[in-house]
Backbone bond lengths (Angstrom), bond angles and torsions (degrees), N, CA, C in turn:
res aa  C-N    CA-C-N  psi(-1)  N-CA   C-N-CA  omega(-1)  CA-C   N-CA-C  phi
1 X - - - 1.470 - - 1.529 107.27 -
2 X 1.340 116.21 133.08 1.469 120.29 179.69 1.539 110.64 -63.80
3 X 1.324 115.81 151.78 1.482 119.46 -178.81 1.538 112.85 -58.82
4 X 1.311 117.46 -37.94 1.470 119.45 -179.30 1.533 110.81 -64.49
5 X 1.316 116.49 -39.93 1.460 120.58 178.96 1.537 110.53 -68.45
6 X 1.315 116.28 -37.53 1.470 120.39 178.10 1.546 109.88 -63.55
7 X 1.326 115.90 -40.71 1.461 119.94 177.34 1.531 111.32 -64.41
8 X 1.347 115.79 -41.31 1.453 119.84 179.32 1.525 110.71 -64.59
9 X 1.327 117.22 -39.64 1.465 120.46 177.76 1.536 109.93 -64.80
10 X 1.315 117.63 -39.45 1.451 121.10 177.58 1.534 111.40 -62.20
11 X 1.318 116.38 -42.19 1.471 120.56 178.95 1.519 110.57 -65.89
12 X 1.329 117.59 -43.93 1.449 120.81 178.22 1.528 111.61 -64.40
13 X 1.317 117.64 -35.71 1.450 120.79 175.81 1.525 111.33 -64.03
14 X 1.319 116.37 -43.28 1.466 120.24 176.99 1.517 111.87 -62.67
15 X 1.313 117.79 -38.82 1.463 122.08 178.36 1.536 109.47 -65.02
16 X 1.322 117.22 -45.00 1.451 120.60 178.93 1.513 112.84 -63.46
17 X 1.313 116.81 -41.38 1.463 119.88 178.62 1.518 111.65 -65.35
18 X 1.321 116.80 -38.57 1.465 120.11 177.58 1.529 110.70 -64.02
19 X 1.332 116.68 -44.24 1.455 119.74 178.31 1.547 111.16 -62.76
20 X 1.336 116.20 -37.64 1.468 120.09 179.10 1.522 111.15 -65.76
21 X 1.321 116.83 -40.21 1.477 119.88 177.64 1.523 110.68 -64.14
22 X 1.325 117.15 -43.46 1.479 120.15 175.34 1.501 110.52 -59.06
23 X 1.342 116.98 -40.86 1.464 120.60 -179.88 1.515 111.02 -60.27
24 X 1.308 117.19 -47.09 1.465 121.47 -179.42 1.523 110.61 -62.15
25 X 1.298 117.02 -43.64 1.461 120.84 -179.03 1.531 110.89 -64.43
26 X 1.329 117.50 -47.43 1.464 120.65 -177.05 1.508 111.85 -67.87
27 X 1.336 117.20 -43.83 1.478 118.71 -179.65 1.522 110.46 -67.60
28 X 1.319 118.72 -40.70 1.460 121.33 177.33 1.514 110.64 -62.63
29 X 1.314 116.64 -40.53 1.466 120.03 178.49 1.517 111.47 -65.80
30 X 1.320 116.97 -40.63 1.445 120.03 177.21 1.532 111.31 -64.69
31 X 1.319 115.81 -40.05 1.463 121.29 178.17 1.528 111.05 -61.93
32 X 1.318 115.85 -44.06 1.476 120.36 -177.51 1.516 112.64 -73.96
33 X 1.328 118.25 -29.99 1.450 121.28 -175.66 1.526 113.10 -96.60
34 X 1.321 117.46 -4.67 1.457 120.48 -176.05 1.537 110.14 -67.24
35 X 1.299 114.50 135.27 1.469 120.45 174.72 1.503 107.77 -100.00
36 X 1.279 117.17 135.80 1.459 120.06 -177.56 1.505 110.04 78.33
37 X 1.298 116.61 -138.24 1.461 119.33 -178.15 1.516 110.07 -82.17
38 X 1.306 115.27 143.04 1.470 122.03 179.13 1.514 108.63 -83.56
39 X 1.313 116.46 132.27 1.439 121.88 177.47 1.534 107.33 -117.30
40 X 1.331 117.05 113.23 1.465 122.36 -178.39 1.513 111.53 -58.51
41 X 1.309 117.39 -34.96 1.456 119.80 -177.26 1.532 112.17 -65.87
42 X 1.317 117.81 -26.79 1.458 120.58 176.85 1.524 109.82 -62.77
43 X 1.331 115.97 -48.05 1.468 119.48 178.90 1.502 112.67 -64.14
44 X 1.340 116.95 -41.30 1.457 120.67 179.23 1.507 111.15 -64.25
45 X 1.346 116.81 -45.63 1.463 119.96 179.32 1.524 112.32 -62.42
46 X 1.307 116.28 -39.70 1.464 120.50 177.68 1.528 109.81 -62.42
47 X 1.333 117.09 -47.17 1.470 120.65 179.04 1.506 111.44 -63.47
48 X 1.342 117.51 -43.62 1.455 121.77 -177.58 1.528 111.11 -62.85
49 X 1.320 117.57 -44.21 1.464 121.31 177.56 1.533 110.57 -66.15
50 X 1.319 116.87 -36.21 1.464 120.18 178.79 1.522 111.60 -68.38
51 X 1.324 116.66 -45.21 1.471 120.58 -173.07 1.529 111.32 -72.18
52 X 1.312 118.50 -22.20 1.460 121.03 179.74 1.520 114.19 -86.80
53 X 1.310 117.17 -3.78 1.472 119.46 175.94 1.515 110.07 -64.75
54 X 1.327 118.99 134.47 1.459 120.46 -176.27 1.540 113.66 -62.26
55 X 1.335 117.08 -34.56 1.454 117.66 179.34 1.518 111.91 -69.36
56 X 1.319 118.16 -34.40 1.460 121.62 177.94 1.516 109.89 -71.36
57 X 1.319 117.63 -45.39 1.476 120.30 177.51 1.531 110.78 -60.70
58 X 1.331 116.83 -42.99 1.450 119.70 178.29 1.502 112.48 -61.44
59 X 1.320 116.85 -41.39 1.477 120.68 179.38 1.519 110.53 -65.24
60 X 1.327 116.94 -42.64 1.465 120.08 179.70 1.528 111.00 -63.05
61 X 1.324 116.81 -47.20 1.463 121.29 -178.54 1.534 110.31 -65.52
62 X 1.333 117.84 -45.29 1.444 120.49 179.63 1.530 111.95 -62.32
63 X 1.310 117.10 -41.55 1.450 120.89 178.16 1.533 110.75 -63.00
64 X 1.325 116.77 -43.76 1.469 120.14 179.05 1.530 110.85 -64.00
65 X 1.308 117.91 -43.82 1.466 121.09 -179.94 1.526 112.29 -63.60
66 X 1.333 116.06 -45.91 1.458 119.18 -179.37 1.530 110.89 -66.40
67 X 1.330 117.13 -40.47 1.465 119.92 178.72 1.503 111.36 -63.50
68 X 1.319 117.81 -46.70 1.457 121.27 -179.64 1.534 111.18 -65.54
69 X 1.334 116.31 -39.63 1.479 118.75 177.37 1.522 110.61 -63.06
70 X 1.317 117.93 -40.57 1.458 120.11 177.86 1.527 111.70 -64.58
71 X 1.325 116.39 -43.05 1.461 120.02 -178.83 1.531 109.86 -63.10
72 X 1.324 117.64 -44.81 1.459 119.98 179.87 1.522 111.83 -68.36
73 X 1.341 116.68 -38.08 1.464 119.69 178.11 1.519 110.90 -65.73
74 X 1.299 117.08 -44.35 1.447 121.75 179.65 1.530 111.85 -65.86
75 X 1.333 116.77 -37.92 1.451 121.49 178.56 1.531 112.99 -68.75
76 X 1.326 118.02 -31.74 1.456 120.30 -178.68 1.518 112.00 -78.09
77 X 1.313 119.35 -16.59 1.463 122.14 -179.68 1.512 113.97 -88.46
78 X 1.322 118.73 -9.01 1.448 121.67 -178.08 1.533 110.93 -82.47
79 X 1.306 115.82 143.95 1.478 117.60 174.05 1.521 110.21 -69.41
80 X 1.313 116.33 142.61 1.467 120.93 179.27 1.520 109.16 -82.98
81 X 1.313 116.51 134.09 1.466 120.76 178.39 1.487 111.41 -105.30
């Protein structure tokens, strides 16, 4: 796999993991705050609407890109043993 593709896969993995963490937090919060019967679809719909907001997607992608760029930059400056 070419290095550019490997970096893109790393960034996409970071984006997916961030979305998964948000999902767990939002669904758990909906479960804990639900009055009466808990409806799983309420938590999913809340997360889905949240994750599709352009500002949230932009923040997730920017954070993943900056983090991966820092990791690769820091790794290239180390002496090889």
